[in-house]
C-alpha positions in Angstrom: -19.3 18.0 -7.9 -18.8 16.7 -4.3 -16.9 13.7 -5.7 -14.5 15.9 -7.6 -13.8 18.0 -4.4 -12.8 14.8 -2.5 -10.6 13.7 -5.4 -8.9 17.1 -5.4 -8.1 16.8 -1.7 -6.6 13.3 -2.3 -4.2 14.5 -5.0 -3.2 17.8 -3.5 0.1 16.5 -2.1 1.2 14.6 -5.3 4.4 15.8 -6.9 4.1 15.1 -10.7 7.1 17.0 -11.9 9.7 15.2 -14.0 13.4 15.7 -13.8 16.5 14.4 -15.4 17.3 11.7 -12.8 17.7 8.3 -14.7 15.4 6.5 -12.3 12.6 9.0 -13.0 12.9 8.5 -16.7 11.8 4.9 -16.3 8.2 3.7 -16.0 8.4 1.0 -13.3 5.9 -1.6 -12.1 4.2 -2.3 -8.8 2.5 -5.7 -8.4 0.3 -6.5 -5.5 -1.5 -9.7 -4.3 -3.7 -9.5 -1.3 -5.9 -12.1 0.3 -8.3 -11.7 3.2 -9.5 -14.8 5.1 -12.4 -14.4 7.5 -12.4 -16.9 10.3 -15.2 -15.4 12.4 -17.5 -12.4 12.4 -14.8 -10.3 14.0 -11.5 -12.1 13.3 -9.7 -12.5 9.9 -6.1 -12.7 8.7 -4.6 -11.2 5.6 -1.8 -12.2 3.3 0.1 -9.8 1.0 2.9 -10.1 -1.5 4.1 -6.9 -3.1 6.8 -6.6 -5.8 8.3 -3.4 -7.2 10.5 -3.1 -10.3 12.4 0.0 -11.6 11.2 -0.9 -15.0 8.0 -2.7 -16.1 8.5 -6.3 -14.9 12.2 -5.8 -15.0 15.1 -4.5 -12.9 14.2 -5.7 -9.4 13.6 -3.1 -6.6 11.7 -4.6 -3.7 9.5 -7.6 -2.6 7.5 -7.8 0.6 5.8 -10.8 2.2 3.3 -9.8 4.9 0.9 -11.6 7.2 -1.6 -9.7 9.5 -4.2 -10.6 12.1 -7.3 -8.4 12.0 -10.0 -7.8 14.6 -13.2 -5.8 13.8 -14.0 -3.6 16.8 -17.1 -2.2 15.2 -18.6 -2.2 11.7 -16.5 0.9 11.0 -13.3 0.2 12.9 -10.8 -2.6 12.4 -7.4 -3.1 14.2 -4.5 -5.2 12.9 -1.1 -6.4 13.9 1.3 -7.7 11.2 4.8 -9.2 10.5 6.6 -8.7 7.2 9.8 -9.7 5.5 11.3 -7.7 2.6 14.2 -7.9 0.2 15.3 -4.4 -1.0 17.6 -3.4 -3.8 17.7 0.4 -3.2 20.2 1.1 -6.0 19.1 1.8 -9.5 21.4 0.0 -12.0 24.0 -0.7 -9.3 25.5 -3.9 -7.8 25.2 -2.8 -4.2 24.3 -5.5 -1.6 20.6 -5.9 -0.9 19.0 -4.8 2.4 16.8 -7.4 4.2 14.0 -6.2 6.5 12.0 -7.6 9.3 8.9 -5.5 9.9 6.3 -5.3 12.7 3.3 -3.1 12.3 0.1 -2.0 14.2 -2.8 -0.5 12.3 -6.3 1.0 12.8 -8.7 1.3 9.8 -11.8 3.5 9.9 -14.6 3.7 7.3 -17.4 6.1 6.9 -19.4 8.0 4.3 -19.1 11.7 3.3 -21.8 13.0 1.0 -22.7 9.4 0.2 -19.1 8.8 -0.9 -17.3 5.9 1.0 -14.2 7.1 2.7 -11.5 4.9 4.3 -8.7 5.9 6.6 -5.7 3.8 7.5 -3.4 4.7 10.4 -0.2 2.5 10.7 2.9 2.4 12.9 5.8 0.3 11.8 9.0 -0.9 13.4 11.5 -1.7 10.6 14.6 -3.7 11.4 17.0 -3.3 8.4 19.9 -5.7 7.9 22.3 -3.7 5.7 25.8 -4.3 4.5 27.0 -1.9 7.2 25.6 -1.4 10.6 22.0 -2.6 11.1 19.4 0.1 11.3 16.1 0.4 13.1 13.4 2.7 11.7 10.1 3.7 13.2 7.6 4.9 10.6 4.2 6.5 10.7 1.8 6.1 7.8 -1.6 7.7 7.1 -3.7 6.8 4.0 -6.9 8.4 2.9 -8.9 6.7 0.1 -12.2 6.1 -1.6 -13.8 3.6 -3.9 -16.3 4.9 -6.5 -18.7 2.3 -7.9 -19.3 2.9 -11.6 -21.6 -0.2 -12.1 -21.8 -3.7 -10.8 -18.5 -4.7 -12.5 -16.3 -1.6 -12.6 -15.1 0.8 -9.9 -12.5 3.5 -9.4 -10.0 3.3 -6.5 -8.2 6.4 -5.4 -6.0 6.9 -2.4 -3.1 9.1 -1.1 -0.7 8.0 1.6 1.9 9.9 3.6 4.8 8.1 5.3 7.4 9.6 7.6 10.3 8.1 9.5 10.7 9.0 13.2 13.2 8.3 15.9 16.1 7.6 13.5 19.3 9.3 12.6 18.8 12.2 10.3 20.8 10.6 7.5 18.5 7.6 7.5 15.2 9.4 8.1 12.9 10.4 5.1 9.3 11.1 4.2 7.4 9.9 1.3 4.0 10.5 -0.5 2.2 7.8 -2.5 -0.7 8.6 -4.8 -2.6 5.8 -6.4 -5.5 5.7 -8.8 -6.9 2.6 -10.6 -9.7 1.1 -12.5 -11.1 -1.9 -10.7 -12.9 -4.9 -12.2 -15.0 -7.2 -10.0 -14.2 -10.6 -11.5 -16.5 -12.3 -9.0 -18.1 -11.6 -5.5 -14.8 -12.4 -3.9 -12.1 -11.3 -6.5 -11.3 -8.0 -8.0 -8.4 -6.8 -10.2 -7.1 -3.3 -10.2 -5.0 -1.7 -13.0 -3.7 1.8 -12.6 -1.0 4.3 -11.8 1.1 4.9 -8.6 3.4 7.9 -8.0 6.1 7.8 -5.3 7.4 11.2 -4.3 10.5 10.3 -2.2 13.9 11.9 -1.5 13.2 14.7 -4.1 12.3 12.0 -6.7 9.0 11.5 -8.5 8.8 7.8 -9.5 6.0 6.6 -11.9 4.7 3.1 -11.6 2.3 0.9 -13.5 0.1 -0.8 -10.8 -1.5 -4.2 -11.2 -3.3 -5.8 -8.2 -5.2 -8.9 -7.5 -7.4 -8.9 -4.4 -9.5 -11.8 -3.1 -11.7 -12.6 0.0 -12.2 -16.1 1.5 -14.8 -16.9 4.1 -13.6 -19.7 6.3 -16.5 -19.6 8.8 -18.5 -22.8 9.1 -21.8 -22.4 7.4 -24.8 -22.8 9.7 -27.0 -25.7 8.8 -30.8 -25.0 8.4 
């Protein structure tokens, strides 16, 4: 019962209503590839490639390449700084010029347990430098994600999280807020690799966008092994 209460809290902000907007009628896709490379007990770096499509594997929307440096302050707290580059097609079935983004971000992650359920928090600040067809735009964005991972057995798990994003310090016409809800079935392919297949909802600018999610996550230990 306690698990179900946590899940209810995670989904309370999701907007699942459908409307007649053409972009909402389409099931899109959201592909993610994440690698974590540990170089010492406290230091690691992460690579990420994320691609969005307005339709499943079709009708390009967005791609992001991201590299982050991570430092573990304590077993529960990790800090990160990152740089990302993105190509954005923000128009559904239009021929508008793409927007190109350079992104800097600073992040704190915190993990703990609540009623034996693992909980993770992610606090992130982003500086987004957008090169548009008109005047360039700079956005500052705050993000908070609350999530959990429920182990079903040694091979399968459930991943659930909800993230709220809001733009600050920008012109009102450019500023917006967004909510992302994600739930997936995870498969541990090995000790270092897992695959997640699930659903993601983006509630943004009065739209509710539905996305099929496919993710590949792997960990690599680059530390030198101690000889006996």
